[in-house]
N, C-alpha and C positions, 0 to 999 in steps of 0.2 A: 781803264777799269770797266768791268760790267758788274753792277750791283756790288761794288767794293772789292771785286776780285781782279788781280792783275792778269791781263791776257796778252801782253806783249811777248814777242818771240825771244827766246834766249839766243837764237842765232844771230838776229840783227836788231833786236829791240823795236821792231816795227809792228804796227797793228794794221792789218789789211781791212780797211773800212768797206771793201766790196763784200765782205763776209756779213756785214751788219745792216740789215734793212731798217730805214728810219721808222717804218710803221711798227717796228718791234719795241720802240723805246718811247716812254712817255715824257721824259725830261733828261736834260744834260747838265751836269755841274762842271764848270770850268773852275778849277782851284789853282790859283796862281801862287799861293804860299807853299813853298816846297817843304816836305817833311818825310824823311826816309823812315822814321819811327812810326809814323801814321800810315803811310801809303806804300812803302817798299822802296827797293833800291832805285828803280827808274823814275822816281818822283822828284829828283833833285831840281827840276825846272818847273814843277807843278804837275797836275794830273787832270785828265778828263774822265769823269765818271758817268757812264751811261746807265740810266735806270730803266730796266725792262718792265714790260707790262704784258699781261695775258688778259685781254678784254673779256668780260663776263657776258656781254650781249652778243647775239648773232649778227654778223655782217660779212659782206663780200665786197672786195675791191679789185678793179682791174684798171690798169693805166698803160698808155703807150705814148712814146715820144720819138720825134725825128728832129734832126738838127744838122748843122753844117759839118762838112768833112765826112759825110757818110755815117753820121751817128744815128743809132736807133736803140730803143729800149722798150722791152715789154715786161710788165710785172703784174702779178696777181697775188692776192692774199685773202685769207678767210679765217674767221674765228667763230667757234661754236662750243658745244658741249658734247662729250662722249661719256655715257654712264654718269652724268651729272658733273664730270670733271671738265673744266674749261681748257681749250687748246687754241694754238694759233699756228698757222702754216703760211709759208710765203715762197714763191718762186720768182726768179728775176733773171732776165737775159739782156745783156748789153753787147752791142757790136759797134765799132767805129773804125774808119779808115785813118782818121787824123792826119790826112795828107794836106795840112794847111800850108798856104804860101808864106814865105818869109823873105826878107831882104838881107843881103850881105854885101860888104864892101870888097869889090874885086879890083884892088889896085886903084882906088879912087873912083871907081865906077859902081853905082848901085845896081845890083842884079837881083832879080826875083826868081826864086825856085820854089818847088814844093817839098815839104817834109816827106821823107821816104821811110818805109819800114816802121811806121809808128802805129800800125793797126792793132786792135785788140778786140778779143771776144771773151766774155765772161758769162758763165751759167752758175747761178748760186741758188741754194735752197735752205730754208730754215723752218724748224718746227719747235714749238714749246708747249709745255702742259704743266699743270699744277694739280696736286692731289692733297686736299686737307684731310687730316686724320686726328680727331680730337684736339689736343694741344700742339699738334705738329702740322707743318706745312712743307710738302716736298715739291720742288719745282725742277724742271729739266728743260735745258735749251740746247738745241743742236744746230750748228752752223756748218755748211759745207760750200765749197766753191771749186770750180775747175776753169782755168783760163789759158789762153794762148795769146801771145803778143809779140810784136816786133820790139827790138831793143836798140833803137837808133842811138848812136854815140854823139860826140861833139861835132859841130859844124866848123870845119877848118877850111878857110878860103873856098867855101861853097861846097866842098866835099863832105858828105855825111859819113862819119866813121861808123863801123859796124852796120852797114846798110843791108846785110843779109842775116844779121844775128836774130835768133828766135828764142823765146823762153815759154816753156809749158810748166804750169804749176797746178797742184791739187792740194787743197787744204781742208781739214776736218777738225772741228772744235766742239767739245761737249762740256757744258757747265751744269753741274748738279748742285742743288742747295737744299739742306734739311734744317728747318727752323723749329726749335723746340722751346715752348714757353713752360718753364718749370712751375713758376707761380707768378704773382703779380710783379715781383721785383727781380726775378732771376730768369735769364734766357740763355740758350746755347745754340750756336749756328755753325754748321759744318758745311764747307764748300769744297767741291772737287772739280778741278779742270783737267781735262785730257785733250791734248791737241797733237795732230799729225800733219806734217807738211813735206811735200816732195817737189823738187824743181829740176828741170832739165834744160840746160842752156846749150845752144849749138850755133856756131858761126861758120858758114860755108866759105867765107872769105879766106879762111886759114886752111892749110892742109890738115887731114884727119888726125895725124900724129902730132900736130903742133900743140904746144902747151896751152894756147888760148882757144883752141878749136871748140871744145865742149867741156861742160862741167855738169855734175849732178850732185844733188844734196837731199838727204832724208833726215828729217829732225823730229823728235818727240819731246813733248813737255807734259809733265804730271805735277800738278800743284794741289796741296790739301791745306786748308786753313781751318782753325777752330777758334771761334770767338765766344768766350764765356763771360757774360756780363752780370753784374750785381748792382742794382740801383737802390741805395739805402739813404734815406733822409736827404741830405744835401750832396751826397757823394754818388758819383757813377764810376764803377770800376769795370775795366774791360781787360781780360786776360787773353792774349793772342798767341797761338801756336802755329807754326808753318813748317811744312815739309815740301821740298821741291826736288824733282829729278829731271834732268834734261840730257839728251845726247844728240849727236850730229855725226852722220856718215856722209863722206863726199870724197871726190877725187881732186879737190883744189884746196886741201888743207896743208898747212906747213909740214915739211918733211920731218920735223921733230915729233909730230904726233901721229903721223901716218894717215890713215883714212877714217879713223874713228876717235871720238873724244866724248867725254861725259862730265856732268857737273852735278854735285849734290849740295843741298842747302837745308839746314835746320835753323829755325829762328824762334825766339821767344820774346814776347813784348808785353808791356803793361801800360795802360792809359788810365789816368785819373782826371775826372772833371769834378769841380767843386764850385758851389755857389758861395762866393765870398759875401755878397750882399744881394738880397732879393726883397725889393720893396714894390709897392703897387705901381709906382711911376718909373722906377729905374732898377737896373740890376747889374751886378758885376760878377763874372765867373772866371775861373782859371782852369787851364789844362796843362798837365804835364805828361809826358810819355817817354818811354825808353824801350830800346830793342837791341837784342843781341843776336847776330847772325854768324853761323859757321858755314864756311865755303870750303869744299875740299881742294879746289885748285887755286884759291887766293886766300890770303890771310883773313882771319876773323875780323868782324867790324861791330862797333858799338855806336849807336846813334841815339839822339835824344832831342826833345822839343819842349818848349815852355811858352805859353801864351796867356794873355789877359784879354777878356772880351767884355766890353761895357755897352749897355743899351740904355739910351735916354739919359745918360749922365749930363749931356747937353740935350735940350729938347730935340726930338726927332733925329737923333743920330745913333750910329752904331760905330764903335771904335774898337779896332783889333790890333794889338801889338804882339809880335811873334818873333821868337828866336828859335833856330833849329840847327843842329849839327847833323849833316847829311853825307851820304856817299852814293856813288854809282859804280856797280861792278861792270867791267868791260864785257861786251857780248862776245860770242864765239868768233864772228867775222873780224872784230877789232883786234883780236889776239892771234887768230890762227889762219885767216884767209890769205892765201899765197899772193905775194906782191902788194898786199894791202896791210895785213895784220902785223901787230908787233907783239911777240910772244911774252915779253917781260913787261907788258903794259901794266901800270899800277891802277888800283881803284881811284876814282875821282872823289875827293873829299871837299867839303865846304862848310862855312859857317854863314848862316843866312839870318838877316834882320829885315823885318818888314813892318810897315804901319799902313793901315787902311782906315779910311773914314767914310762912312755912308751918311749922306744927308738926305733925309726922306721927305717927300711930299712938300716941297716948297713951291706953291702955286702950280701943282701938277708936274713938277720936275723932281727927278731923283738924281743926286750927284754922288759920284764915287771918286775919291782922291786916294791914291795909293803910291807908296815909294818902297824901294828895296835897296839892300846892299848885300852883296854876296862875295865873300873872300874864298876863292877856290884854289886848292892845291892839287896839282897833277890833273888838271882839266883834260878830258879826252877830246881830241879835235881831229877831224879829217883835214889834213894839211895838204894842199895841192903840191905835188912834185913837178908837175907840168900842167899844160892846159887840158890834158886828157887823163892824167893819172893822179891818185891820191894815196895818202898813207895815214893810218891811225897813229897819233902821237900824244904823249902827255906834254902839256904846257905847264912848266914848273909852278907858276903862280899867276892867277888871273883875278882881276877886280871887275865884278859886274855890278853896275848900279843904274838905277833909273827911276822915273816917276811918270805917272799917268793920271789923266782926268777923263772921266766919262760922264756924260749928261744924257739922261733919258727923259722923255716926256710922252704923255698920253693925253691928248686933247680932244674935244668935241665928243664926249662920251666914248672915249677910247678908239674912235674911228681914225684918228691921226696919230701914228706912232713915229717917233724919231729918236735917234741916238747918235751922238757925236763923241768920238774918243780921240785922244792925243796921247802918244807915248814918246818919251825921250829916254834913250838908254845908251850905255857904253859898255863894251867888253874889252878890257885892256890888258895886254901882256905886262905883268909886273915881275917877270923872272930876271933876277940880277944877272948881269953880264950877258944877257941875251941880245943877239943882234936886232931883235924886234922889240926891245924894251920900250914900253909906253906906246906901242903901236896898237891899233884896233885889230880885233880878231877878224878873219875873213867872214864875209857874208852876213855880218850883223849890222842892220841899218841903225843909224842914230835916231831917226824920226819915223814914226808911223802915224798916219791920220786916216780915220775912217768915218764915214757919215752914212747912215741908213735912215731912209724915210719912207713910210708906207701909209697910204690912205685907202680906207675901205668905205664905200658907200653902197648900202644895201647888198647887191649880189656882185658888185664890181670892185676891183682893187687895182691900184697902181703904185709902184714903188721904185726906188733907185738906191744903188749901193755905190758909193764912191770911196776908192781906196788909194792912198798915196804912200809910197815907200821911198825913203831918201836914198842917196848914194851909198854904195858899199865897196869894200875892197875885196877882190877875189884872191889876193896873195897877201901874206902877212907883212911884206915889205912896205905896204901902204904907199907905193909910188903912184905917180900920176898915171902911169901905163897899166896899173893894176886896179883901176877904178871902173866899177859898173855904175852907169848913170841911174839917176832916180827915175821912177816911172809912176804913172797913175792909171787906174782902171775905173770906168764908169759902166755899170750894168743897169739895165732897166727891165722891170717885170710887170706884166699885166695879166689879170685873170678875171674870168667871168663864170658865175655859177648859175646853172639852170636847175631849178628844183622840180623834181617829178615825184609827186606824192611825198613819201618820207625819204626818197632817194636824192642823190646829188650828182649832177653831171658838170664837171669843171673843165674849162678850156683855159690854157695859160700860154703866154709867150714870154720868152726871156732873151734879151739882146745883150750879149757880153761884149765888153770892150768896144762900146759904141762909137768911140772916137778913133778907133782903128790904130791904136798905139803899137809901136814896135818896141819890144823890151825883152830883157833876159832876167830870170831869177838866178840862174847859174850860168857862168861864163860859157859861151859857145853853145848854149842850148836855147834857141829862140822859142818864144811863146806864141800862141795863136793871135791873130788880129781879130777883127770883128767876126762874131759868129752868132748863130741863132738857134734856139730850141723851142719847138712847139710840142705841147703835151695835152693830152686828154685823160680825164679820170672819171670813172663811174663807180659810185659807192652805193651799195644796197644794204639797208638795214632791215 
């Protein structure tokens, strides 16, 4: 989401983060409690909500980076005012060869080769502005990117599949927002998203008339939402209306739909927040929400949520208990992409239960405890058909459950920050009479551990990020031969700030995978070993 608006593509449910410059956003909310009635169809596993900002003060920023494997990056941004209206503009260019070395087992002998056809170049630009008019605020944000990249496939006995495959993409997205304050208790907000995407894939390893030689796609998404809110006494009411139209043109769609398909969605929702108890020292509030969606190519869906939120019921704690009935509509690729999609794919539905407890400020420590249980029917999963091909399928019944603990601390006047988190989770096939009954789903690790520590002293800072991912299976048979080994990464970062009057010049160094680990996140797709990134940044106020 950007400012509460869904931006994921209807074609593949993917968000291209190369479109989104970090300088454009002031904070990021990671919401792990899923709720389709609150956040829409793709929120069945949680959401990331990016909150944008358009700075009011004048500033100019330029940064450059160079790194391992031919990586380079140049970025510039500026914000100022035009006719008293604030605006923000950013341009960014990234280029990388990504020809990193990796090892593979060649009949018992370890052989080192370099990754081929993994280069990428991206040029992106962004502009945003806001216009306040009496009780209204109009904001507009435009994002565009053009990229060309190699598309290396799996590494099979040292040979890189698709070593000549290339992909060219162009993406344009515009998000407009009109906020109207009717009075002190009533507001109305209209959001409009228009996006365009084109992609052209070509693989010279195949003959020109071969079915796999080339593909092109052009997609459009138009989304309009209207949020009308009434805040009265202890009640907060939100009425939500949604319209969405998407289409896709391409030459690699199922023969059942030809080269063109479209999707239409109308939705209406209602959220009610209510203060059950509000005292000076503690409070208890409740939230209920419901949403009804019409889809022209899939049956209509009703979703709902109920939650209880308590603050300081026990001293220095926040407790949240939540239940939600959720769904996810399959995207175009999952239904219609040739040799991958399944045209009769069903919507994914689930009942989700979660409990989270935040324990605040215990000797400068904040602790979060959370747990969840999700009972999913017809879960949509990319199931490997072989080591190099996949298929979108419904898994009849899946149980997902897990628990996590996170501990944060800020010591020595906030100069030392640390965070330790541990997650245990399982995703198990519970489809009766299934050959994979009680087996773990592919690529879901049971344990994840991360540790971040950062120390700042005056103009110098140093930090490290340690990440551990337990073993996974890459096939649903859960056999020993389908096991991916656990792995860990250790990254180190250093930075130094030089102050020049009111301006800042920053030099930073990042060393990734400092222990030079060999690992795979997806089978037969090796990841880079140790690599370096040096950056300089100059900020003028």
